[in-house]
N, C-alpha and C positions, 0 to 999 in steps of 0.2 A: 244812423239817426234819425239820418233824413228819411228811413224805411218809414220810422215813428213816427215823425213830422208830416207823413203825405194824409189824405183824406181816409186814406184806406185806415192806415194804424192808431188815426185819433178813431178810427172806427174801433175797432179791437179793442182799444184803450178805455172808450165809454163803454164797450160791454161788456167784460170784464167783472166778477162779482168782487166782494172783498178780496183780500190778502189775505189768505190763508198758508199754513204752511201743514197742512197736514189734505190740505187737498189738491197742492200744485202740481205735485206728480201725474193727477192723474185729470187734470183741467190741461195739462199743454198736452196729453197723450188723445183726447178727443179733440185736441184744436190741432194737433198734424193729422188726425185722421180726416178730419176734413177737411183736408189738403192745403192749410199752411203751411208755405216753409218752417221747415225744423230751427233755424237764424231768427228766421221774421219772429217767432211764437217765443225764444227763450227773450231774445231781448220785451216783447209785451211785460213777459211776465216777472222781469227783472225789473221795471218799471213801477207792474204794481207795489213788487215790493218795497219799492221807494218810494212810494208816492206814501204807504201807508206812515211809512218810517220818518215821512218829511213834516205829514202833519202838525205834530205838537212845536216843530219848531217854523216851521213856512202859515200852519194854519191854512182857511179852505186854497188856498192857492194850489195847494198843492197835488189838489187832483186833479188840475187840468195842466200842469207843468211837465218838462221830458229833464231829466234830473242825471245826473251822472253821481255817482258814489264820492271820488271827490270831492264833485262840485256840490254835494249836498253836505259835505262836511264843514268845507270852506265857508259857505252859506252864512249869513248873519239871522238871528231869531228874528220874528217879525216887528217886535215892539222896539228892540233893537236899532234896528236898520230902519226905523218908519221914526223912529226920536233923533236921529243924524241926519237924517232928510230933511225934520224939522227946523234943526239949529242949520243946517245949510240954505234953505230959502229964509229966516230970519237977517243971514249974514249978506248972503250976495243975491236976495231979491227974489221974486215970482218969475218965472222963462226964464230965467239964466241960465247956459249951456256948461255944465259938467260934465266932467271926465269921470268914467269909472273903469280905468284902467285895471287890462285883469278881471276882467265880467265876469266869469264863469259860467254860470247859470243866470245868470239877470238879477240875482232875486233884487241885490240892492239897488240896481237900477229901477228895479219895478216899484222899490219906496221911495226914490228919489222920482222917478218920473209920477207919480200919483200925489207925493206932495207937491205938482206943481213948476220942476224942471224939466228943461230938456234936456237929452244926457245921450251924448257919446260913450257908449261901451265897447272896446275893443278886446279882444283875445284873443289870444295865437295861436288855439289850438283849433281847425276847423270842426272839429266835429262838438266840442263844445261850445262854440259861438253859435254854430250851426240852433243847438237845442235853445243857447241865449234867447236867437231869433224866432223861435217859435212859440219859447214863451211869452215873448213880449206882444206876436199876434194874440194868442190863444186869449192874456189876459186883454185887450185891446184897449192898448199901450202903443202901438206902434209909429205913430204919430207923434211922440215924443221920445221916442228911442230909436238914434242909429247904433245898430251891431255892426260895427268891422273886424275882420279878420285882420291883422298884426300883430309885431312885434308891438312890446310898450313902448322900445326906443324909436321904432318906428314912428310913432302915432302923434297927427299933428295937430297940435293946441290949438291950433288959430283960434281966438275966441272965446275960448275956457274961460271962466271965471274962476272955478275951483278946480281939483279932480281929489279923486277917493282912488286908495288905493290899497288890497289889502292882501300882503307878502304871502305866500306861498310859506308854509311853514313846516312842510313834507319835501325829507329827500332820502331816496330810494326803500323806499313803504315806512319809514321811523320819522317820527315829529323831532323836529331839529330847533334846539334853545340858543345856539347862534346869531346872530341878528344877520352878521355877515353872510352866513349858509340861508340865509334867506332868498325867494326869488317874487323880486327883486331884492336883492339886496339895500341893511338899511341905508350905508352910505350910499344907495344911488336913490334912494326917495329920499333924503337930506337932499341932493345937487338938483335933483326936479321940484324940490321946495323953493331952493334960491329963483325957477324961475314963475312957478304956481302956487298960490295958495293947496295946501293938501291938507287934507284931512286921513289921516292915515290907519287901518284898528290893525294892531299885532300881539302881541300874544300880552297875558298879566302879569309877566314877568318879567317885563320890560326893565332894567335898569334904570331907575332914575336919573341916574347923572347922562342915560344918553338922547335922554327927552332936550330939545335943543333949547338956548336960550330965546325967553320970549312966546313959547308955545305951553299952548292949555293941555296937558295928561288928563283924561280923563277914566280912570277904571270904575265900569261897572259891571253888578249884578244885574243876578232875575231870578225875582225868588229866593236870594242867597249864594247861588251859582256864579261864579265870577267869569266870567264868557268873557271879556278884552281890556284892551285899552286903547284907545282915540288919542290921536294926538293932533291937534289943530295946529298949524304952523300961519304963518304970515299972516292976513287980515283978517282968517278966518279964528284967531284967538282972539280970546276977548280980555286981554294981559297978561297974561305966563302964570302959571303954575299947578298946581295938583288940585284932582277934587276925588270926590266918591256919586256915584250916582248908582240909584237906588231901583230899578224897574221889577212890576208892572207901575208903582207908586210915583213913580219919577222925583225922588228926594236927592237933592245935590248935599253935600258935603263940604265946601269950600276949603281950602288946605288956607291958615293964616299966620302961621309957622309958631304955634306955640307950643311952648317949652312943655318935656313931659314931663307932668307928675312925680313926685318919690312913691318910694316902695313902699308899701305896711302890711302889716296883716292883716287876714279880711276882714270884711265888716258884715251887715247882716248880707247882704244883695255881692253879688258876680255879674259883670255883664262881660258877652262875649261879642267884639265887635263883629259885621255886616264885614266877606273876605274884602271889595272893594277898598273898604279903610285902612284893614292891611295894609293889600295892595299898595295902596294910597299913601303909607305912613301916615294915618291923618290919625292913629291912638288918642293920640295925646289934644284934638279937637272935639273927636267924641266923648273923650272922656271929662272933659270942661264940661259936657253937656249934662251929665248928671252929677257934677262936682264929687269926679271920682280921684283917686288912684291908680295905680298901676300895682299888683300884686310883688310882680317881681322886675326890676327895670328888662330883661329880655324879655318878658313873655307879655303878647296882645291879651291881656286879660282886666280888666277892670272892676275895681271894689269899691263900694262906696254903701253911703248911713242908711238913704233913704232910695225908693224907688221911684227913677223917673222916666215916661214914657218917651221912648224916640226910637225909629224905626233902625237909626244906624248900628241901637247895641239890642240885644236879646239880653234878657233878663232873668236872673233864678236867684229864689231864697235861697240863702247859707245856712241849713240845717246842723250841718256840724264837719271837723276838721279832724285830723289825725296824718301821723307822719306818715308816710306812704309805706305798705309792707302787706303782699299779700296776707297774714293773720289778722292786720288790722284792718287791714278792709274790706273784711269776710266777717271779726264781728262787730264791724260795724252796720254792715246790711243786717243782721242776725238779729240786735238790737231794735232795728226797728224793724222788724217783721217781713223783709224784700220779698217778692215773689220772684223777682226777675230784676236785672239789673242795666244799664243803656252805662257804657265808658267811653268820656270823649277825653282826651289827652290835650296835652301842648306845651312841648319842652321838657320830653320824654321819649324815652327809644320802646316805651310798652307799646307792645300789639293793641289796639282795646280789646279786638273779638277773642283776639287769645286768651287774653287774660278774664275778660268772660267769663269763655270757657271755665278758668280757673276756680271761676267765682261757686258759680253753680251751683257744683254737686254739695257745697257746704250751704247751702241758708234749709231752712225746715220748714220754709213757707212754701218753696217754690213753689210756680206752678199757683199757688193762693192766694199769696201774698201783693202789695202795691209797686209797679216799677218802679224805681227809683236809680235819679241819675249819680256818677259817678267822675268826678273830672278831679283827673291826676294831671298836677303844674309842679308847679316849683313857686312855692312862695319868698321871697327872700332869700335864693337860693336853696332851700331846701326841698327835697322830693317833698310832696303834699300829697292826700284825697279828699277831697274839697266831697258832701254830703250835701246836693242840691234839689231844687223842683221849678222848675218851670217856670216863672210870672204866669199865671192868665191874664 
């Protein structure tokens, strides 16, 4: 990593063509023939591959950063990191000192610095800390970010207004869902929160009961993909409670303790809540926006009599419904002249792609008719297939 951060390394990386799996072997051989060390060439080509993969997550910064596989996996998406930084600035004020504990390759530190904060970035792995320091320099933010190589437990937090943590959730090559197996463990994060206000980025599957009293918990999705839960403690909290945050639009659905609506047979419209709404346990709040009911008390599908536009729910028009069976669903698709089918499901063990494979051979209009959508779910406890079309 230090070799790549050197002027020679930066020159080599800047001169590499866009990464192409088909050309990488020939490119590596050519660079070695030019006298470059084999390990140096291998490291540079790995960086080129990681940078190409990182563009969707880190944006244009990726082309100037030094990356590691683990660091890239753990780094926040650019729009998520930017929003978090903006909320921190609004709470602790510009130019406040914030600690990024376990900073990895520094992606979140960069967002914090750009928002106007001063950042103490702490990373215990020397190679990863070297990458973070190089990235801070490459993006011209070394006057606002200090990178230290240290264990989180030894970090000096004197003068720190808030701390940001993203506990590592991989161990021995596998992702762990046990918060006490994270690094640092969730209990250690909460002990730190007793000393300094903390915002912790954790897995979206965090159990609601693990959110400390008085803390805010935000479940965040990007283009419908749930990416994290952010827990804001102490003075960073805005009163406590759960919310769903949808990016890139920035729409926020706060929890209000709305009681769940009753379950009914489907009306003319089916609504699918955004994943962040479901993870935050706010389906009732979302249903209230469309005057909706549930299809089943245990299923996160909403039905309503009218079409209401809201970013928190995707709307479908219900065309038909039949009790679930392969024959009934196939007959339904034939009757509507389907040429292809998309299968969605919730509350059933059916594997959508396998079921689609069973349906396609029985469609006379296969490849010629429209693509229709089948939703497999439970309605008032009964396994049901709904034929729907997404509302434009």
